[in-house]
N, C-alpha and C positions, 0 to 999 in steps of 0.2 A: 835234187838240187837242178834249177832250171836251163835248159839249152840255150839259154840266149833274151836278150832284151827282144819288149816285143815290137821292131822296128829293125829295118838294115840299115848302116850308116849309109848306103847309097841314098835313100830314100828318107833320110835323119831331115826335119827341120827344126831349131832352137824353139823349145817351149817359150810362148810368153806365160807374162802374169805374174803370181805368188810364187815362190818360194820359197819356204819353211826352212830353217837349219834348226832341225827339232834338237831339244837336250838329250840329253843320256839321264836314265832314270838311273838312281844308284842307290843302295844301300847305304850305313855306316861305315861297312868297311869294304866298299867300294864296287859292289859286283851290281852286273845290271840286273832288275828286277822285271823281268820279262813281261808279266802280264801287264806291270803298272807301263810299259815304253808301248806294250801292243793298243791299251788304251788311251793313251795320248797319241797314235796313230789315228785312230777313228775319230777323234774328237779334234784332231787337225785336216784331217779331210772333211768332216761336218755333213756326210749324204751329198756333197758336189758342190758344197756354197762356200768351200776355205779352198787349200791352197789346191794350185796348180802342180806343182812339184812338191816332194818333200826330201831333204837334205839330210844326210845320215853322218857322224862320225865327221861333222866338221869343229869351229873353233868352239860354237853355243853349245854343240856336242860334246865337247871337252877332251878332243880328238886328243891334245897332249898333256892330258893327264892320265893316260891310260895306256896300257900295253898293247901290240897289237891282236891279239888274241878278242879282245874285248870290240875292239876295233870293228873287227868282222862280225863279230857279233853281232852288236847293236844293228848295224847294216842289214845282217840277213833276218832280222825282227822285225825290221820297218820295212824292206821289201814282201818280205811273208803276210803281213798286213795288212798293207796297202791292196796287195792283189787281191786280197778278200771281200778290201769295204769299198773299195772306188770302182763307179758305175761303167758299163759302158758308154753309157751315155756322155760323161766325162769323168773320163782317166785323169789317173795322177801318174806324174813320173815318177821313179825313185831313182835318186844321186847320191852314189858311192862315194863319201870323201874319203881317199884313197893315201893321203899327206899321211907320212910317219917319219920319223927322227933320222933314218937312214934310207938311200937310197936301195938297198935291198928289200926292206920292208913295205916300201912304196910299190914297187914291183910287185912283190908278192901280193898286195890289198886288190893291184890293177887286175893279176890273176885269179882274185876271188871274186871282183866286180865282171868280170867276163866270164866266170864259167857260173855264177850263180843269177847272175843274165839282169844286171842291173841296168837302166835304161841309157846310163853316163853314168863318166867317174868326174868326180874334183880334185883336181891336186893345186896348194899352194908352193911352187917348186921356191921358195925363197924361206918357206920353214923347213925344208930337209939340211941337217946340222952339215954332211958332209959334200952338200954341191960345191961343183966347181965352174958350174957353167947351166945357168938354166935350160937353157938350148939344147946341148946334152942330154942333159938328164931326161928332156920330153922328147928330144930325136932318138935317142940309144937306147934307155931303161925303158919307155913306156913302147916304140918302135919296135922295138925287140919282142916283147911280150906279144903283140899283136901277131907279130909276121911267125912268131914258133907257134901261134893259136890258127893261124889263117884266116884269122876275123878282126875285127874291131869293134870297139863302141866309140860313141861320141865322149871326148875327154872338154872338161872345162877346167882352164886356168883359173887362177883364185889369187888376186895381190892383196894385201894387208899389213900394212906396217906394224901394227902391233901384235902380230905372233913371226916378225922375221927371225930366223935364226940367228946366233951370235954372230956377227960379222960379216952379214947378208945386207945386200943394200935394203933400203928401206920399201923402193916400190920397183915393180920390175920396168926396164926399158923399153919406150914403146917400140925401138926397134930391135928387140929381141919379138918381142909379141907380133911384130908383123912377120920374122922368120918363123916361129912358133906358129901361125895361122895357115901358112903356106902347110903345114901338115893337114891330109883329110881327114884324121881325129879330131882336131883342134878345132870347138868350134864356135866356144867364146870365154868370156871371163866377165867373172864378178869381182867388179872394184868396190872395196872397202875404206875410202876417203871421200875428200870435202871434193866440192864440184871441181872446183880448179883443175884437181887430178884425175877426175871422172874426166873432165872437160878433154885432158892429153888424149883419151883413148878413144871420144867419141870423136875427135877432131882428123884420129888417123885410121876410123872405122873406115874408111873408102877403100883405104890400100891394106887393111887386113881380108874383104869382101871381094878380092881378085879371083879368089879359088873356091868360096863357095856361103852361103853365107855365116855371118861371122859376131855373136849377139855379144850386148856386153850389159849386163844388170848392174844395178845398182846397192851395193851391199850398205850403204845407210838410207833406208829407204825415207826417212821423212824428205828426203832432198826430192821428193817427187811433187811435194807442195810447191815448193817452188819450182820446178823444171816447167810443170806444165799449166803453172800458173797461166790466168787469160792475161791479153793486153788492154785492161782497164784503165785511163786512167791517166795522168801522167808519171806518176813511179811505177804502172801496172806495165807501161809502156817500154819505158827505161830498162826496168829488168828483163821483160821479155826479149827483147833486142839483144840486151848483156848477155843472155843465158843461150841466143840463138848464135851469138858469136863462140860463145866458150864452146858449147857444145857442136856447131858447126850444121845445126839442125837435125842430129842423128841423135834422138831422144830414149833413154834408156830401153831396154828389151822387154824388162820387167825389174823386179825389187826382189833381194834377197832380203827379210824382215826376221832375225830372230822375236821382237816382240812381238811378231803372229802366233807364238805360240799358246801364249792364253787368250787369244785376240786374231781370230785365222778367219772369221766373216769380214771382222770391218776392218782387217787391212785388204782381203781381195776385195770391197767394197769401195774403200780407197783406192785401191786402183782401179778400178773402174772410173770412180768420177772423176779420177785426176787426167788418164784418157779422154775424156769426154769433154773436160774444162767446165766443170760444172762449178762455177767460182761459188756460191750459195752453199753447195752441198761439202765440196774440199774444206769450206771456211769449218765446216761443224765436227768433219772427220779430224782434220788436222788439230782441232781444240781436244778431241780424246785423245789421238793417240801420242802426242805431248802431253798431256798429262798421266798417260804411265809411264813416258821418257821422266816426268816430274817426279811421277810419287818413288824411283828408284834412287832419288839425288838423297844422302846424309852427310849429316854432318861429323867430323872427327876430328880431332887434334889437329891432325898434318893437312886439316882442309876438308874439299870437296871426296866426299865418295859415293862409286857407285856400284854398288855389286851387281851387274846388269844379270846373269846366271841364276847369282842367288834367289833374285829378283822374278824371273819367270817360272825357276822351279817353287816357291813359295807361292804365287800366282796361281800355276798348274793346282797345286795343294789347297788352295782357298776353293777353287770353285771344283774341288773332290774329284779331278782326273788321275789324281795320282796321289798317295798318301806319302811316301819320301819325299821331303825336297833335299836331299843331301846330298851336299856337291865334294867334288872331289878332293881330294890334297891336295891343299896348293889354290883351289879356284877362292877367289875373296868371297865370304861368307855375313852373312847378317848374324848378330848379336839378339840377344832375346827383346830389348828392347826395340831395335830396330823390326825384326822382324811382327811385334807385334803392331810396330806401327805402322807398316808395310800392308800387313794386313788390314788396316783400317781405311788407310788410303786408297788402297784397291778397290774394298768394297763401297768406297762412294763413289769410285771412278766408275764401277758396275750400273750405278744409281744412275748414275749423270747419263751416262751412256743409253740407258732404256730409254731417259728422257730426253734425249737430243737426237739420237743415230731413228734412221726409219724404221719400220718395223721390218723385222726378218733379218736384222743385219748387226746383231749381238749375238757372240757366240754360245750358242746352246749347249748343256749340258746335262737335256733330258731323251737324245735321239736315240731312237733304237740299237742304230748300229754304234753307238757312242757311249756304251753303259759306261759308266765312272764308278768308280768307287767310294765307301761310304769316309769321310777325313774329319776331325776334327781336331782344329790346334786349342794349343792347351796355354 
């Protein structure tokens, strides 16, 4: 067990860039396949050309479909393997998802993160079923853990209306976020929402930052192609000024990109070219990354069907990074016909990526530090 994270809270500055919320590699009985989870970590790091942050046991990691021991197990594996494969020249942070269905288990997960040496913890307060007040949870439960331990690690809030517990609000109130941001250990928020909701947070960012740096990460990563678009032409200028009004010129600190699981290099470079506002390259990366989103869309009798996690696992299996593309019980899955069609679409997208993207920015499966496993889909 580690003695603590690689930094002190006093000297910590939120890490900008690409955060990958890793999938959890499961067998058909719902058990974590450790060797394949480790292979995924190495693939996501891409020898320094991939993730800036690895986020374990988040929504993409099916935290709400697992029991608490498995949430802690996958976080342990991710941290251990990341410490082995990340380079000193370009270190990668590991953030533990600590959200559980109860306040007690959430606090237990924070204890685990603190003791095992996570760089930070992530909590979605509105997903805790026995929550009465998010500020009370973050102040009393989390603050109590740190007080008893005599030290703390950074904590990031997570706002996602798709995973809120029954009876809870869809989004955190900005007034509550403002109160929580005053706590020394609260250092930012991940917002999975549209541009208007994200704008609510960025407009309030100056209030959040009164105590210390408070980072806002976009959980809808494709938004960066809009938010960072240069002001070119009448339509471009109109969009540019509207975005500045919505966000009050406070652009995201980074992105949390689930689709980066099978495409870490592509998303890392997309973040870079968006920050540089290189319009030509932005369009090339937008086309490819929107192509992956479209590859995950299917039609069923009830209408549009988008089993995102199943598609991420299928893509990683097609690449040979993992063998098992099983999802947890209750997670939307692909039927056999959809699985074959997705494999065809993803192969075509990889071919298009190799032709249209810059050399070196298509994720590699042949790296010595990212050895993959043999996979053949029948």
